[in-house]
C-alpha positions as CSV (number, residue, x, y, z in Angstrom):
1,M,-19.7,-54.3,0.3
2,P,-19.8,-54.6,-3.5
3,R,-20.3,-51.4,-5.5
4,A,-23.1,-51.2,-8.0
5,A,-21.8,-50.9,-11.6
6,G,-24.0,-47.8,-12.4
7,L,-22.9,-45.7,-9.4
8,P,-20.1,-43.2,-10.0
9,T,-17.0,-43.5,-8.0
10,V,-15.5,-40.8,-5.8
11,V,-12.5,-40.5,-8.1
12,R,-14.6,-40.1,-11.2
13,M,-16.9,-37.6,-9.6
14,T,-14.3,-35.4,-7.9
15,G,-11.0,-36.0,-9.5
16,M,-9.5,-36.3,-5.9
17,D,-6.3,-38.3,-5.6
18,A,-5.2,-40.7,-2.8
19,R,-4.2,-38.0,-0.4
20,D,-7.8,-36.9,0.0
21,T,-8.9,-40.1,1.7
22,D,-10.8,-38.4,4.5
23,L,-12.8,-36.4,2.0
24,K,-13.4,-39.5,-0.2
25,K,-14.7,-41.4,2.9
26,E,-17.1,-38.5,3.6
27,L,-18.4,-38.4,0.1
28,D,-18.9,-42.2,0.1
29,A,-20.7,-42.0,3.4
30,T,-22.9,-39.1,2.0
31,L,-23.7,-41.1,-1.2
32,R,-24.6,-44.2,0.9
33,A,-26.7,-42.2,3.3
34,R,-28.6,-40.6,0.3
35,G,-29.2,-44.1,-1.1
36,E,-30.6,-45.3,2.3
37,L,-32.5,-42.2,3.3
38,G,-33.9,-41.2,-0.1
39,D,-34.4,-38.0,-2.0
40,E,-36.0,-36.0,0.8
41,Y,-32.7,-35.8,2.7
42,E,-30.6,-35.1,-0.4
43,S,-30.4,-31.4,0.2
44,A,-29.3,-31.7,3.8
45,L,-26.7,-34.3,3.0
46,V,-25.3,-32.3,0.1
47,D,-25.2,-29.1,2.3
48,S,-23.4,-31.1,5.1
49,F,-20.8,-32.5,2.6
50,L,-20.2,-29.1,1.0
51,E,-19.7,-27.5,4.5
52,K,-17.0,-30.1,5.1
53,V,-15.4,-29.3,1.8
54,D,-15.5,-25.6,2.6
55,Q,-13.8,-26.3,5.9
56,R,-11.2,-28.3,4.2
57,I,-10.5,-25.6,1.6
58,D,-10.5,-22.9,4.3
59,S,-7.9,-24.8,6.4
60,A,-5.8,-25.4,3.3
61,V,-5.9,-21.8,2.3
62,E,-5.1,-20.7,5.9
63,R,-2.1,-23.0,6.0
64,R,-0.8,-21.7,2.7
65,V,-1.3,-18.0,3.8
66,R,0.5,-18.7,7.1
67,R,3.3,-20.4,5.2
68,Q,3.7,-17.5,2.8
69,L,3.6,-14.9,5.6
70,A,6.3,-16.9,7.4
71,E,8.4,-17.0,4.3
72,Q,8.0,-13.3,3.8
73,Q,8.9,-12.6,7.4
74,M,12.0,-14.8,7.0
75,T,13.0,-12.9,3.8
76,V,12.5,-9.5,5.5
77,A,14.5,-10.7,8.6
78,R,17.4,-12.0,6.3
79,D,17.4,-8.7,4.4
80,S,17.6,-6.6,7.5
81,R,20.4,-8.7,9.0
82,S,22.6,-8.5,5.9
83,P,23.2,-4.9,4.8
84,R,23.5,-4.5,1.1
85,A,25.8,-2.2,-0.7
86,T,23.9,1.0,-1.6
87,D,26.5,2.2,-4.1
88,T,26.1,1.4,-7.7
89,W,29.0,0.4,-9.9
90,G,29.1,3.9,-11.4
91,E,29.4,5.5,-8.0
92,R,32.3,3.2,-7.1
93,F,34.0,3.8,-10.4
94,G,33.6,7.6,-10.0
95,F,35.0,7.5,-6.5
96,G,38.1,5.6,-7.9
97,I,38.6,8.1,-10.7
98,V,38.3,11.1,-8.3
99,S,40.7,9.4,-5.9
100,L,43.3,8.9,-8.7
101,V,42.9,12.4,-10.0
102,L,43.3,13.9,-6.5
103,A,46.3,11.6,-5.9
104,V,48.5,13.4,-8.4
105,P,48.4,16.9,-6.8
106,L,48.4,15.5,-3.2
107,S,51.5,13.4,-4.1
108,A,53.2,16.5,-5.6
109,I,52.3,18.7,-2.6
110,G,53.3,16.1,0.0
111,G,56.5,15.1,-1.8
112,G,57.5,18.7,-2.5
113,V,56.8,20.1,1.0
114,A,58.0,17.2,3.2
115,G,59.9,14.9,0.9
116,L,59.4,11.1,1.2
117,P,57.5,11.3,4.6
118,G,55.0,13.7,3.0
119,L,54.6,11.5,0.0
120,L,54.0,8.5,2.2
121,A,51.5,10.5,4.3
122,A,49.6,11.5,1.2
123,W,49.4,8.0,-0.1
124,L,48.4,6.6,3.3
125,G,45.5,9.1,3.3
126,I,44.5,8.1,-0.2
127,V,44.6,4.4,0.7
128,G,42.7,5.0,4.0
129,V,39.9,6.9,2.3
130,N,39.6,4.2,-0.4
131,A,39.6,1.5,2.3
132,V,36.8,3.2,4.2
133,Q,34.8,3.6,1.0
134,A,35.3,-0.1,0.2
135,A,34.3,-1.2,3.7
136,R,31.2,1.1,3.6
137,S,30.0,-0.4,0.3
138,N,30.9,-4.0,1.2
139,P,30.2,-4.5,4.9
140,G,31.9,-7.9,5.3
141,L,35.0,-7.1,3.3
142,F,37.5,-6.8,6.1
143,G,35.6,-8.4,9.0
144,H,35.1,-12.0,7.9
145,R,38.7,-13.2,8.2
146,G,39.1,-12.5,11.9
147,Q,35.6,-13.9,12.6
148,R,36.4,-17.2,10.9
149,R,39.5,-17.7,12.9
150,Q,37.7,-17.1,16.1
151,D,34.8,-19.4,15.1
152,D,37.3,-22.1,14.1
153,A,39.0,-21.8,17.5
154,W,35.7,-22.5,19.2
155,E,35.0,-25.6,17.1
156,D,38.2,-27.4,18.1
């Protein structure tokens, strides 16, 4: 069916692109029906078309909202699964300084009272406290190596 030269096209009227073919067809049908039925049905035809546009917009908005909610839920789920370090750099630095400052008198006391075994016990305690602090602020620091080996064994 040839299009009259004076009639506006759907693309010129709405700016819709090729992915809105259903809506283009609806608008074309509405314009053809208006031409056939006359001006007395124009209001009803326009209302019907606008209702379809509203439904299309509502469904698009609903899809976007659902997608954003799903993305937010995934982000929350990921954040809750991977604990983050709560210590700041300053807290870790301060803990290291206090550990070194306390290491001097502990070494002197342990070495003076019990000799070499006392010195080793003092330093094992210092290293142990620092290891616990490092593991607390970096949850996967010591655990990943063993888990990788076990996972590799299952893949073979």
